[in-house]
GUDO-111556 format. One line per 5 residues: number of its first residue (from 1); their letters; for each residue x, z, y of N, C-alpha, C. Coordinates in steps of 0.02 Angstrom, whole numbers, plus 32768, in hexadecimal, padded with zeros to 4 digits. Each point is the difference from the previous one (the first is absolute). Layout:
<atoms>
NUM = A = X,Z,Y,X,Z,Y,X,Z,Y ~ ...;
</atoms>
This chain:
<atoms>
1 = MCLAI = A4C3,BDE8,8D9B,7FD9,800E,803B,7FF5,7FC0,8027 ~ 7FC5,7FF6,801B,7FEF,7FC5,8027,7FFD,8012,804A ~ 8011,7FD1,8029,7FFF,800B,8048,7FE4,7FC3,8023 ~ 7FCE,8009,8029,7FE5,7FCB,802A,8019,800D,8047 ~ 8015,7FCB,8022,801D,8008,8042,7FDD,7FD5,8034;
6 = PARIL = 7FFF,8017,803E,7FE3,7FD8,8036,802F,7FC7,8012 ~ 7FE3,7FC6,800E,8026,7FC7,8017,7FD6,7FD7,8030 ~ 8021,7FDC,802D,7FDD,7FD8,8033,7FFD,7FB8,7FE9 ~ 7FC5,7FE2,8006,7FF7,7FBA,7FEE,801F,7FD4,8037 ~ 802B,7FD2,7FEB,801E,7FD1,802F,7FD7,7FC0,8006;
11 = RLRAD = 7FED,7FE4,7FC7,7FDA,7FC2,8001,7FD7,7FF9,7FC0 ~ 7FC8,7FDE,8007,7FD4,7FF2,7FC7,8012,7FBC,7FE3 ~ 7FF6,7FF9,7FC0,800A,7FC0,7FDE,7FBC,7FE7,7FE6 ~ 7FFB,7FC0,7FF5,7FC0,7FE3,7FEA,7FEE,8014,7FB9 ~ 802F,8018,7FD9,7FF4,800E,7FB9,7FEE,8049,7FF2;
16 = GLADI = 7FE8,8025,8032,7FEC,8046,7FF6,803A,8030,8001 ~ 803A,7FE8,8017,803B,802A,8005,8011,800B,8049 ~ 802C,8030,800C,8018,800D,8043,8049,8013,7FFC ~ 8024,7FF4,8036,8044,8019,8008,7FFA,8042,8025 ~ 801F,8034,7FE5,8000,8041,8021,8048,8013,8011;
21 = ELDGV = 8008,802D,802F,8043,8017,8014,8002,804C,7FFC ~ 8037,8017,7FE3,800C,8047,7FFC,804A,800C,800B ~ 8010,801F,8037,8045,8011,8010,802F,7FC3,7FFD ~ 7FE7,7FC9,801A,8029,7FC3,8004,7FFE,7FD4,7FC2 ~ 7FE0,8017,7FCB,7FFB,7FD9,7FC2,7FBC,7FDE,7FFE;
26 = IKEVS = 7FFF,7FC0,7FF2,7FC2,7FDA,7FFC,7FF1,7FF2,7FB7 ~ 7FC2,8010,7FEC,7FE9,7FF6,7FBB,7FBD,7FDD,8000 ~ 7FF0,7FE1,7FC9,7FBF,7FE0,7FF7,7FD3,802E,7FD8 ~ 7FC2,800A,8018,7FD0,802A,7FDC,7FBD,7FDD,7FFB ~ 7FD9,8015,7FCE,7FBD,7FE6,7FF7,7FCF,8026,802D;
31 = LDLVD = 7FD0,7FDC,801C,7FCB,801E,8029,7FBE,8001,7FDA ~ 8001,7FF6,7FBE,7FC3,7FFC,7FD9,7FD5,803F,8004 ~ 801E,8039,800D,7FDB,8040,7FFF,7FEA,8019,8045 ~ 800F,7FDA,8035,7FED,8015,8044,7FDC,7FC6,8023 ~ 7FD5,8012,802F,7FDC,7FCF,8028,8011,8009,804A;
36 = NVGPG = 7FF9,7FCB,8025,8004,8002,8049,8041,801F,801A ~ 8038,7FE9,7FE7,8041,8014,801B,8023,7FC3,801B ~ 802E,800C,802F,8024,7FC9,801D,8043,8016,801A ~ 8025,7FD1,801E,8042,8010,801B,7FFC,803B,8031 ~ 802F,802F,7FF6,8002,803C,802A,7FDE,803C,7FE1;
41 = DYVIV = 7FD3,7FF4,7FD0,7FDF,8038,7FDE,8030,8022,7FD0 ~ 7FF5,8040,7FF5,8026,8025,7FCE,7FD6,8008,7FC1 ~ 8020,7FF9,7FC7,7FDF,800A,7FC0,802C,802D,7FD4 ~ 7FDF,8020,7FD0,8025,8026,7FCD,8011,7FCE,7FC9 ~ 8040,7FFD,7FEC,8017,7FD0,7FCE,801A,8025,7FC2;
46 = HVGYA = 7FEA,7FE7,7FC6,8017,801C,7FC0,8006,7FC7,7FCE ~ 803A,7FF8,7FE3,800E,7FD0,7FCC,7FE8,7FB9,8013 ~ 800D,7FEC,803D,7FF1,7FBC,8015,7FB9,7FF4,8017 ~ 7FD8,8035,8006,7FBA,7FFA,8017,7FF4,802B,803D ~ 7FDE,7FE4,8032,7FE7,8028,8037,7FC1,8022,7FE7;
51 = LARLD = 7FFE,8043,8005,7FC8,8026,7FE5,7FCA,8011,8033 ~ 8015,800C,803F,7FD0,8013,8034,8020,7FF7,8044 ~ 7FD6,7FF6,8032,8018,7FFD,8045,800B,8047,8019 ~ 8032,8007,802B,8011,8042,801D,7FF8,7FFF,804B ~ 7FF0,803A,801B,8002,800A,8048,8049,7FF9,8016;
56 = PVEAE = 800E,7FD9,8035,8046,7FF6,8014,8025,8040,8013 ~ 7FDE,8030,801F,8020,803F,8013,8015,8026,7FC1 ~ 7FD3,8004,7FCF,8010,8022,7FC2,8038,7FDD,7FDA ~ 7FFE,7FBD,8001,8035,7FDA,7FDE,8044,800F,801F ~ 8004,7FFE,8042,803F,800E,8023,8018,8047,7FF3;
61 = RTLAL = 7FD1,8030,7FFF,8012,8045,7FF3,801C,8008,7FB9 ~ 7FE0,7FE0,7FD0,8018,8003,7FBB,8045,7FE0,7FF8 ~ 800A,7FC6,8020,8041,7FDF,7FFD,8036,802B,8020 ~ 7FF0,8023,8036,8030,802D,8021,8011,803A,7FD2 ~ 7FCF,801A,7FDC,800E,8037,7FD1,802D,7FE8,7FC6;
66 = FAEAG = 7FF3,7FC3,7FE7,802C,7FE4,7FCC,8047,7FF9,801A ~ 8007,7FE7,803E,8043,7FF8,801D,8022,8043,8008 ~ 7FDB,8032,8017,801C,8043,8008,8015,801E,7FBD ~ 7FD8,7FF7,7FCE,8011,801A,7FBD,803E,7FDD,7FE5 ~ 8006,7FC0,800C,803B,7FDB,7FEA,803F,8017,8023;
71 = AAA = 7FFA,8011,8040,803A,8017,8027,8015,8046,7FE9 ~ 7FD0,8027,7FE8,8010,8044,7FEA,8020,8001,7FBB ~ 7FF6,7FCB,7FDA,8019,7FFF,7FBB,804A,7FF8,7FFC;
</atoms>
């Protein structure tokens, strides 16, 4: 099963990559598949690629649901 998760962009890099943050973990992802994103934007991330920009309210809601599901497990 595959899962794409929302993450917030921390900073852009000159090489088409960005640092994203999810629950305190910082990872490097490719921005090759999305346009016009920047620090503070939320993107859906899957296997090291940002797939699409997300509405910040929806991203926060989804992250809260993930946290709630993890607490229930």
